[in-house]
N, C-alpha and C positions, 0 to 999 in steps of 0.2 A: 397505628397509622404510620408513625415515624419509622418503626422497624421495617415495615413493608416498603416504604420509600427507600430506606437505606439498602435493603436487599435488592431492590430494583436497580439502584445506582451501582451496587457492587457487581451485578450481572453485566451491566453496561461496561464497567471497567474491566472485568474479567475477559469479556469478549472483544475488548478494544473497539467500542462502537464506532468511533470516528474513522478509524482505519478500515474497518469492515465496510462502512458506508462508502468510503472513497473507492474501495475495490469494486463495490457494486456499480458505482457510477462509471468507472473505467470499463467495466464489463458491458454496460449499456452503450457506451461509445463504440466498442467493438461490434456490438449487435447492430447498431445503426449503420455500420459500414457494410453490412451483409445484404442490405436491401430494404424493403418496406419495414418501417419502424414500428408502427402501432398495431401489434397483434398480441395474443395471449403470451407468447414466448418472451415478450419484453418484460413482463412481470415475473415470469418463472426464472429468467436469467438474473434479475435483480435480487429476488429472494434467495435463490439457490447460492449465488455468489456470496451474499451477505451472511447467510447462516454457516456456510463452510468456512469463510474467513473468520467468523466469530468463534467457531469450534476450534480452529487451529490456534487462534489467539489464546483461548482458554487452556489448551494443552501446553502452549508455550509458557504461560504463567504458572501452571502446575509444576512443570519441570524446572522452572527457574525460581521458585518461591524462596529457596534457601539463599540465592544470590541477591534477589530483590531486597531482602531484609537489610542489606548493608549499603544500599544505594538510596540517597535521599529522595531521588525522583520517583522511586518505585516502592519504597518501604511501607507506604500507606495503602498499597493495593490490598484487596480483600484477603488473600492468602497469607502473606507475610505479617499482616496486621492482626490476623486471627479472627476476623469478622466472618470468614467463610472456611468451612472444612474442606480438605482435599477431596473427600467423598462427594460433597455437594458440587465441587468444581468439575469432577469427572462426569457426573450426571448431566450437568449443563453442556459440557463439551460433546458428549455422546449424542444428546438430544439435538444440538445444533448441527452435528455432522449428519445425522439421519435426516433432519429437515432439509438441509442444503442438498443432500444427495437426491432426495425425493423431488424437489423442485427442478433440479438440473436434468434428471432423467425425463421429466415431462417436456423439456425443451429439445435435447438431443443426446444421444449416447456418447458422442465425441466430447461434448461439453462436460458430461458427467465424468468421463475418464480424465480429462484435463483438470477438472475441479478436485477430484480425489488425489491426483498426482501432486497438485499444488499443496493440498492439505498435508500429505505425507512429507514432502520436501521441507515445508516450513516447520512442521512439528518434530520430525524425527531425523532430519538432516541438518538444516540450518541451525536449529536451536542447540543441539549438542556441539556443532561445529564452532559456535561462538566461543566456546571454552578452549578450543584447540588452536585456531588461527584467526588473525585479523582479516584474512581474505574471505572469511565467511560472508563478509559484506556483499561480495559479488554473487554469492549463492542466494542470499536473501533477496537481492534485487530481482532474481529470476522469478521468485514467487509473486512479486508485485507486477511483473510484466505479463503474467499468465491470464488475468481476468479479461483483458481485451480479446484474447483468442477464445476464451470460454464463451464470451458473448457472440463473437463473430461466427463460430461454428454452430451456434444455436440457430443461426439464420442461413448460413451458406455451407455447402459441402466441399467447396474448392477454395484454396487460399489465394490471396492477391497481395499486392504491394502495400496497400493502405493499412490493413490491420497489422502487418509486420512492422511498418513504420510507427504505428501507434504503440505497439509493445516495446519497440526500441526506445521510444521517447520516455515511456514510463520507467523502463529499466534505467536509463541514464539519469532521469530525474531523482531516483532514489539514492544514487551515490552521494551527491553533494548534500542531499536532504539528511541522510544518516550521518555523514561526516560532520555536519553542523551540530548534531547532538553531541558528538564526541568533543567538539570544540567548546560548546557551551557548558557541558557537564564534565569537563576534563578531570577534575579532582575525583568525582564520583567514580568514573570509569577506571581511574588509576587504582582506586581502592578495591574495586571489584575483581573477580577472577576472569572476567571476560577479556578476550584478546581483541584489542581495538587498535586503531591507528594513532591513539594518543601518544604512543611512544615516539612518534615523529617530532613532537614538540609543537607548540602553538604556531610558530612561524611557518614551518614546513607544512603543517596541517592546513593552514590558511591558504597557502599556494595550491595545495591539492584540491581544496574546496573550490577555489576560483577557477582552476583549470577544468574541473569536471562540471562546474556550473555553466561555463561557456559552451561546453559540448552539449549539455542538456538543453540549454536555451536555443542553440542552433538546431537541434533535432526538433524542438517545438515549433520554431519558425518554418522549417521545411515542411513539417507535417501539416501545419495550419494552411500554408499557401497551396499545398497539394490538394487538400480537401476543398478549399474555397479561396480563390485568389484575393478576395476582398479582406481576408483575415491577415494578409501579409503585413500591412502597415500597423494595425493594432498589436499584433504579436511582436513585431520589432520594437514598438514603443514600450510594451510591457517588459520585454527582455532587457532593454536599456535601463529602465527604472530599477529592475531587480538587480542588475549587475552593479549599477552605481551605488545603490543602497548597501549592497554587500561589501563593496570596496571601502565604504565608510565605516561599516560595522558588520563583521561576519555574522554576528548573532542575529542580524536582521534577515538572513537568508531563509531561515526556517519558515517564517510567515509569508515572505514575498514569493519564494519559490512554490510554496503550497498554493498560493493564489494564482500564480502563473499556470501551474498544472491544471487546476480546477477550471480556470478560464478556457484553456485550450480544449479540454475534454467536454465541458458543457457546450462550448461553441459548436463542436462537431455534432453533438446530439441535436441541438436546436436547428442547425443548418439542414440536417437530414430530415427532420420533421417538417420544416418549412418547404423543403423540396418536393414533398408529396403532392 
């Protein structure tokens, strides 16, 4: 029983469950901007995005297992710890890719193409690029910005301003979010072979984080108020709290910015459902 539970946990870790779930939620937000929310494609988009994100995450961990071994934050993952073989990991990655592709093709062909493109960029462009340049951060952010468009095109065949704004917000959110990891795990990243912005030093990195945080929060406020005017005040209040907490302790940005992003995205979905 214990071994089965551990195996299940390892699959969740390998496929980065929380990140995959967050991608699915942003895809649903994009879907809700396309029109009527509650139909079968709502579920297909959620599952398709979740499985493709999980598959890409598994490939990422397979390709980085040798590097993860030397980073305290990642050395206990299934592959570097030896709890899972690379063969098992590839089987899981392939099954997730097939499952995700299957659900997305049930929603729309455009969503499938965008999903596969996102999978390829994350697995085979962003992942190796991390070892070459610190600017890979901006490529990785593109991957996170794709799910809203995957969701939107499952519902609509023409593009509009709102889904673009949502993708832009998710893109900008990821910059300070990732930079905060560099700040918190500064020593680990210095020891690894990954090219990151830790070379800037803590002080300059802090300025970089705050500057990109302000941009991300601004995008969030504009997006929220564009979707629903009543969201302007709460989004401004959340932004101020996030900024103040970050100014006091940059390490707080990780949790507060995540909360802000989820609050904005969930609000969009709820408002669209209520508007039915």
